[in-house]
Each structure stands twice: as structure tokens, then as C-alpha cells.
N, C-alpha and C positions, 0 to 999 in steps of 0.2 A: 207399169213395170219400171222400176228404177234402173238406170243404166250407168250411174256414176257414183261419185262420192260427195257427201256433204262435208268436205274438208274445211278446216278452219281457214279463213281468209288470210290470217297472218302467215300461216305456213306457205300458202300459195304465193304470197307477195315476197317472201324472203328467200325462197329456195330455187330461183330461176337463174341458172347459168349453166354453161356446158360442164362445169365440174364442181360447183359449190355443193357442200355436203357429201362429197364423194372422196374416194381414196385413189391413189395411183394404181394403175393396172399391175397386177402381180404376174401377168403373162401366163397364168396357169390354165392353158386351154385344154389340158388333158383332164382326166378324172372319170368318174363313173358314167357320165353322159353329157351331151351338149345339145342345145336346141337345133332343130333342123333349119337349114338356110335354103330349103327348097320351097318355092311358092306354093306348091300343091299341099304343103303341110301347114300353111297359115290360112286363117280365116278372119273375116269381119263378121262375127256371129250375131250381133244385135243391130236392129234397125235396117236401113236400106242395104241391099246386097252390093258389096264392093269386092271385086275379085282381084287378088294380087297377081302381078305379072313377074316372071323371071327375067332379069336383065343381066348384062355382063358384070354389073357392079353388085347385085344383090336382089332383094325382093322389093317390088314397087307397088305402092298404093296411091291412087288419085284422090285428091280432095274434091268433093263435089263443089260445083259452082252455084252460087245463089245470089241473086241481085235484088231481091225484094226487101221489104222493110224489116227492121230489127227492133224488138223481137218479132218474129213472124206470127201471124194469126193462127197458124197450124204447124204441125211438125214438118220440118223440111230435112232433106238429106244432109248428112254430115259424116265425117270419118270419126268414129268413136273408139272402138276396141280392135286391136289387131293381136291375135293370139295363135300360139302353137302348142302342141302337146308336150307335157313334161314326161320324162322317162324314169322318174324315180324321186326319192326324197332329195331335198335341196339343202344339203349340209355343207355349203360352200362358203368361200370368203366374200365374194362379191359378184355382181353382174355388170357386164360391160357392153355398151352399145355404141355403134357409130352409124350415123345417118347422114344422108345428103338430101337436101330439098332443092328440087329443080323447078324453076318458075318461068312463065312467060308473062309479059306485061308487068304490072305492078300490083300483084294480088294483096288483098287485105285478108288476114286470117281472122275469121269471125267466130265468136263463141257465145255471144249473147243471143241464144236461140230459143230462150224461154223467158217469160216474164219474171220468174223467180231468180234468175241469174243477174243480180245487180252488182256483182263484184267487178273489179277493174284489173285484176291480175292478168297479164298478157297470155295469149294462146300458147300452149306448151304441150310437149309430150312427156309422159312419165312412165316409168317401168311399172309393171303389174305382175303380181303372182296371185293365182286363183286356186282355192282349195277344191278338192273333188266334192261333188254333190251341191255346189253352190247354185241356188235358185234366184240370186240377185236380191234376196230379202234379208240375208244374214250379215250382221255387222262385221264379223271376223273371218269371212270366207274370201275376201279380196283385200289385198294390201298394196298400196301405192308407195313408190319412192317419193319422199318429200322434195327431193331435188329433181329438177326437170330441165328440159332443153326448150328454150323459147323458139318458136317457129319462125324461121327466116331462111332466106336463100343461102345455100352453101353447105359445107361439111361441118358437123359438130359431133362431139363424143361425150359420153357420160359413163362414169364408173361409180357404182353405189355399193357400199359394204352392206352385208346382211345383218348388221347390228340393228336390233329392234328399234332403237331410238330414231333411225333414219327412215322408218316406214310408217304409213298412216292407214288406219282402217276406214271402212265406209263412212263412219261419222266422225272422222278426224282424230280418233284416239291413237296415240303413238304405240309402237310395239312394246316399248318398255313400260307402258301403262297397262298392257294386257299380255305379259310375256308368255303365259301358257298357251293362249290362243294363237299368238304369232308362231310359236314353235310347232303347234299342231298343224298349222297351214303349211309350213315348210316340210313337215313329215308326210303330209297327205296331199301334196300339190298335184293338180291335174293339168293346169295350163299356165303358160308364162308368156309375157309379151309386153304390150304398152297400150296406153290410152291417150286420148287427145281431149283437151278442154281448156277452160280459162275462167276468169272471174271466181266464182265460188265453187266450181265443180272441176274435178280432175278428169272426168271421163264422159261428159255429156255431149261431146262432139265439137268438131270444127269444120267449117266450110270456107270458101273463098269468094271474093268478088274482085273485079278489076283486073283479072288475069287468070292464069291457071297455076296449079301447084301439084307436084307429086313428091312423095317421100320414098326414098330408097333406103331400106335397112341394109347397110353394107356389112355390119357385123353385129351379132347378138351372141355373146360369149359368157359362159360361166367360168369364173376363176376359182378353181378348187384349192 
């Protein structure tokens, strides 16, 4: 079962900063609905079970620790998809997220967890929207923001407009190259959240060695 995207390596290499490819926050936190910021509403639905925790700052997920060879001989635990339910169509201006990564030691964020991942784009988090009925085999049922946040200790934020050109399908096709399919996903959205990956894949997972790391989602906001 495929868990991520075969995104173009050039997109991955050029879109990594806290704000590249994004627009300033409009501050429009009102609107028809907002994603829940309760840990009980978020899941890590694919792969190893990783349960979120509620903290005073937001929702926390731990990156699994793995100290073996890369790529590993068999599948190993990693943090891949973190998702929560959508409450209606997404006819908004942008999505805004603020995260904090807390570390101990000097963790290395590892993404080369399978032989086919020969890319070198650094480990990052990207926003994800998922259409209802997605079975992980359909090209246009998941869309990733081409801009991402490189994983490192500290607080970072990202604002991504819902302009089709700023989103990528499972096989790396931009939304402006498949505008009807992108619009259908926004109209029939089921879940929203983020994924972790690096190299050639936006969502094939990240783990750490040399220390520990957790990510706290401090804000996940739709700007209407």
C-alpha cells in the first residue's frame, strides 16, 4: 500500500522554507469551520500506531527512534501522516500552521527508509488535504503543499494559499495541471493535516537517531 507521494524531486528541493511559496496570514480564523485542536480528534492512520498527546501548547506527536542501517532491510517505525476530520467543503483562502519541534540530544531526521528513496531533499513537513473515499491508490485524492517546513528544533510557521499551482498530487502533478480534480477534492474533503518525508517522497515517513524529537502542532488554521 502506498503511503506517500511520488512528487517531483525539483519541487521538493525548491519549496523548503518556513514561508516560501506561501502568502501572509489573513488572520481570517472565523468561517464555516476550523480543524479541531484536540488530540483526541487527530490520528496517525497509516503504519505504526503513534498516539497524539494534548499539551499546554497544542497537539504533540513523537518521532520514533531508529538507530539501524539506512535504508533498513525491512519496514521500520516512522511518523508519516497526521490527520483530523474536515467539517465541510474547503472554499477558503489559505491554510496556516505553526509548529514547534522539541529535541533532546542531537537528533538526525531520517527519511531514507526504503531503497527507492534516493533523493536528497531534507526531511520536511507538508500540509495535506485528502478527499473522501481515498484508498491510497488514486492520484487526485490527496494533495500536498509544495512548500514545506524543514524539520529542525524550534518554532516555525507556514501559510499556503489554496491556489492550485501551490499543491501537488500523488504523482507530482500540480493543481493547475488538473484543476477539476483539485476543485473536486476541496469540495469533497474528508481529512486535513500534514505529512512527513524527504528525498523523493512527501509522506513516506521520518524517524530520528542520535536523540529524541517531538512535534507540537501549536496552530492549524483555515483563513477564510
